[in-house]
C-alpha positions in Angstrom: -109.7 21.2 11.1 -111.3 24.1 12.8 -113.6 26.7 11.6 -110.6 29.1 10.5 -108.8 26.9 8.8 -111.2 25.3 6.7 -112.2 29.9 5.4 -108.3 30.1 4.9 -107.5 27.1 2.9 -110.6 27.4 0.7 -108.9 31.0 0.3 -105.4 30.4 -0.7 -106.9 27.8 -3.0 -108.8 30.2 -4.6 -105.9 32.8 -4.8 -103.5 30.1 -5.5 -104.6 27.5 -6.9 -105.3 23.9 -5.7 -104.3 20.7 -7.1 -106.5 18.9 -10.3 -107.9 16.8 -7.5 -109.3 19.1 -5.3 -110.6 21.7 -8.4 -112.8 18.7 -9.7 -114.2 18.2 -5.8 -114.3 22.0 -5.7 -116.2 21.6 -9.5 -118.7 18.4 -8.2 -119.6 20.9 -5.3 -120.6 24.2 -7.2 -122.8 22.0 -9.1 -124.0 21.3 -6.4 -124.5 24.4 -4.7 -125.2 27.0 -8.4 -129.1 25.2 -7.5 -129.1 25.7 -3.8 -131.9 27.5 -2.8 -129.5 29.7 -0.2 -127.4 30.3 -3.8 -127.3 34.2 -4.4 -125.7 36.4 -6.2 -123.6 38.5 -4.6 -121.3 41.4 -5.3 -118.5 39.2 -4.9 -118.5 39.3 -8.8 -115.7 42.8 -8.8 -113.3 41.2 -6.2 -113.5 37.6 -6.4 -113.9 36.5 -10.3 -113.9 32.3 -10.5 -112.8 31.5 -14.2 -112.2 28.0 -13.3 -115.8 27.5 -11.6 -118.2 30.3 -13.5 -121.7 28.8 -13.0 -120.6 29.9 -9.3 -118.6 33.5 -9.9 -120.0 36.6 -7.1 -122.4 33.8 -5.2 -122.5 33.2 -2.0 -124.2 31.2 0.3 -126.6 33.1 2.4 -126.2 30.5 5.1 -123.3 31.0 6.1 -122.1 33.8 4.0 -119.2 32.0 2.5 -118.5 33.9 -1.1 -118.9 29.7 -3.1 -116.0 29.5 -5.3 -113.8 30.2 -2.0 -116.6 27.3 0.4 -116.2 24.8 -2.8 -112.3 24.9 -2.7 -112.2 24.5 1.2 -110.9 20.2 0.7 -112.8 19.9 4.7 -115.3 22.3 4.7 -118.7 21.0 5.3 -121.7 22.5 3.5 -123.8 24.2 6.4 -127.3 22.4 5.5 -125.0 18.8 4.6 -125.8 19.1 0.8 -122.4 18.4 0.1 -119.2 17.8 2.8 
């Protein structure tokens, strides 16, 4: 899958919702991301509230620039520093 498709998949799963297996995978990834030194609090909280995975709400990856709420939900996306995927 191309990077564009990965991004679109993550946004789709964030906005529309995803099945329980994908949400469980996203929660596992979020547990890793929340403790990563590249995870930064941004201004995304106001426009990207994350009620399903509150610990990453408003955070983004300072390595790739992706909002974590969408990155962790993209089925085929791989962490840019290899922590998951």
